[in-house]
C-alpha positions as CSV (number, residue, x, y, z in Angstrom):
1,M,136.4,36.5,153.0
2,W,132.9,37.7,152.1
3,K,131.3,34.6,153.6
4,A,133.2,35.1,156.8
5,L,131.6,38.5,157.5
6,S,128.4,38.7,159.4
7,W,125.3,39.9,157.7
8,K,125.4,43.2,159.7
9,I,128.8,44.0,158.4
10,K,127.8,43.0,154.9
11,L,124.8,45.2,155.2
12,G,127.0,48.1,156.5
13,L,129.5,47.6,153.6
14,I,126.7,47.6,151.0
15,A,125.1,50.7,152.7
16,G,128.5,52.4,152.7
17,L,129.0,51.6,149.0
18,L,125.6,52.9,148.2
19,V,126.3,56.2,150.1
20,V,129.6,56.5,148.3
21,A,127.9,55.8,144.9
22,A,125.1,58.3,145.8
23,S,127.7,60.9,146.8
24,L,129.6,60.4,143.6
25,F,126.4,60.7,141.5
26,G,125.3,63.7,143.5
27,S,128.7,65.4,143.1
28,G,128.7,64.7,139.4
29,Y,125.2,66.0,139.1
30,F,126.1,69.1,141.1
31,I,129.2,69.8,139.0
32,G,127.2,69.2,135.8
33,H,124.5,71.6,137.0
34,I,127.1,74.3,137.8
35,K,128.7,73.8,134.4
36,G,125.3,73.9,132.7
37,V,124.4,77.1,134.5
38,Q,127.7,78.6,133.4
39,I,127.1,77.6,129.8
40,A,123.6,79.0,129.9
41,A,124.9,82.3,131.4
42,N,127.5,82.5,128.7
43,E,124.9,81.8,126.0
44,I,122.6,84.5,127.5
45,N,125.5,87.0,127.6
46,R,126.4,86.2,124.0
47,Y,122.8,86.6,122.9
48,Q,122.5,89.9,124.8
49,I,125.7,91.3,123.1
50,A,124.5,90.2,119.7
51,S,121.1,91.7,120.4
52,Q,122.7,95.0,121.4
53,R,124.8,95.0,118.2
54,I,121.6,94.5,116.2
55,Q,119.8,97.2,118.1
56,N,122.7,99.6,117.5
57,S,122.7,98.8,113.9
58,I,119.0,99.3,113.6
59,E,119.2,102.7,115.3
60,T,122.0,103.8,113.0
61,L,120.1,102.6,109.9
62,Q,116.9,104.3,111.3
63,R,118.7,107.6,111.7
64,T,119.8,107.3,108.0
65,V,116.2,106.5,106.9
66,D,114.9,109.4,108.9
67,V,117.3,112.0,107.5
68,K,116.8,110.8,104.0
69,T,113.0,110.8,104.3
70,V,112.8,114.2,105.9
71,T,115.2,115.7,103.4
72,V,113.2,114.4,100.4
73,Y,110.0,115.5,102.0
74,K,111.2,119.0,102.8
75,D,112.7,119.4,99.3
76,R,109.4,118.3,97.7
77,V,107.3,120.6,99.8
78,A,109.7,123.5,99.1
79,Y,109.4,122.8,95.4
80,I,105.6,122.7,95.7
81,D,105.6,126.0,97.5
82,R,107.8,127.6,94.8
83,V,105.5,126.4,92.1
84,Q,102.5,127.6,94.0
85,Y,104.1,131.1,94.5
86,R,104.8,131.3,90.7
87,T,101.4,130.0,89.8
88,K,99.7,132.5,92.1
89,T,101.8,135.4,90.7
90,V,100.9,134.4,87.1
91,I,97.2,134.2,88.0
92,E,97.3,137.6,89.7
93,T,99.3,139.3,87.0
94,A,98.5,137.6,83.7
95,V,95.1,135.8,83.8
96,P,92.3,138.3,82.9
97,E,89.3,138.7,85.1
98,Q,86.4,138.3,82.8
99,F,83.2,137.5,84.7
100,Q,81.6,136.7,88.0
101,L,80.7,133.1,88.9
102,S,77.2,132.2,89.8
103,K,76.2,131.1,93.3
104,G,75.3,127.7,91.8
105,W,78.8,127.3,90.4
106,I,80.4,128.2,93.9
107,Y,78.0,125.8,95.6
108,V,78.9,122.9,93.3
109,Y,82.6,123.6,93.6
110,N,82.4,123.8,97.4
111,Q,80.4,120.6,97.6
112,S,82.8,118.7,95.3
113,V,85.8,119.9,97.4
114,A,84.1,118.7,100.5
115,G,83.1,115.4,98.9
116,A,79.4,116.1,99.6
117,E,76.4,115.4,97.5
118,V,75.1,118.2,95.3
119,N,71.6,119.5,95.4
120,S,70.5,120.3,91.8
121,E,68.2,123.2,92.9
122,L,71.0,125.0,94.7
123,A,73.3,124.2,91.8
124,A,70.9,125.9,89.4
125,D,71.1,129.3,91.2
126,G,72.3,131.7,88.5
127,E,72.6,134.8,90.7
128,R,76.0,136.4,90.7
129,S,78.1,135.3,93.7
130,G,80.6,138.3,93.9
131,V,83.4,135.8,93.2
132,S,85.4,136.4,90.0
133,D,86.8,133.7,87.7
134,R,90.3,134.7,88.7
135,A,89.6,134.5,92.4
136,A,88.1,131.1,91.9
137,L,91.2,130.0,90.0
138,L,93.4,131.3,92.8
139,T,91.4,129.2,95.3
140,A,91.6,126.1,93.1
141,A,95.4,126.5,92.8
142,E,95.7,126.9,96.6
143,N,93.6,123.8,97.2
144,N,95.7,121.9,94.7
145,T,98.8,122.9,96.5
146,I,97.4,121.7,99.8
147,A,96.4,118.4,98.2
148,L,99.9,118.0,96.7
149,K,101.5,118.7,100.1
150,N,99.2,116.1,101.7
151,A,100.0,113.6,99.0
152,T,103.7,114.3,99.5
153,Q,103.4,113.8,103.2
154,L,101.6,110.5,102.8
155,E,104.1,109.3,100.2
156,S,107.0,110.2,102.5
157,L,105.3,108.4,105.4
158,Q,104.9,105.3,103.2
159,N,108.5,105.5,102.1
160,W,109.6,105.9,105.7
161,I,107.7,102.8,106.7
162,R,109.0,100.8,103.7
163,D,112.6,101.9,104.3
164,T,112.4,101.3,108.0
165,E,111.2,97.7,107.5
166,A,114.0,97.2,104.9
167,A,116.6,98.6,107.3
168,R,115.4,96.4,110.2
169,A,115.4,93.3,108.0
170,E,118.9,94.1,106.8
171,A,120.1,94.7,110.4
172,T,118.6,91.4,111.6
173,K,120.2,89.4,108.7
174,K,123.7,90.0,110.1
């Protein structure tokens, strides 16, 4: 039967078969593309939900870290303030005032507190400064309190950073 057909009909049949095959291929491709887009959309949605859960977990853990860090910091500063108050009271009421410090002594102390170099000629000044040993002790105690508060603040910040990193690592493991 194939031999009986003219070449134009044969060509038409072959072209028709090619069109049908291309249509089937195109439909399959289109359906596959639609399914692929749906699968990708589902994956994106699943990822967004998981990401939101992790973010919520991180925020919850972060609030816990913040409360803990602030509480420890405030407790430590309150303790330092109580100790400073008692120390100041003891210095004012029990430590005897015995002599006046020299200008050289005051100069060297101030330079050391500032972290600056000391000039030996100014340090050798033996003239009375008008500052008593007890007043200098009060100043040193106050400076030590400030240094302890700064150290506590830095330590709290370091702990907060460390705890925050640990909380985020824990939240992202899940």
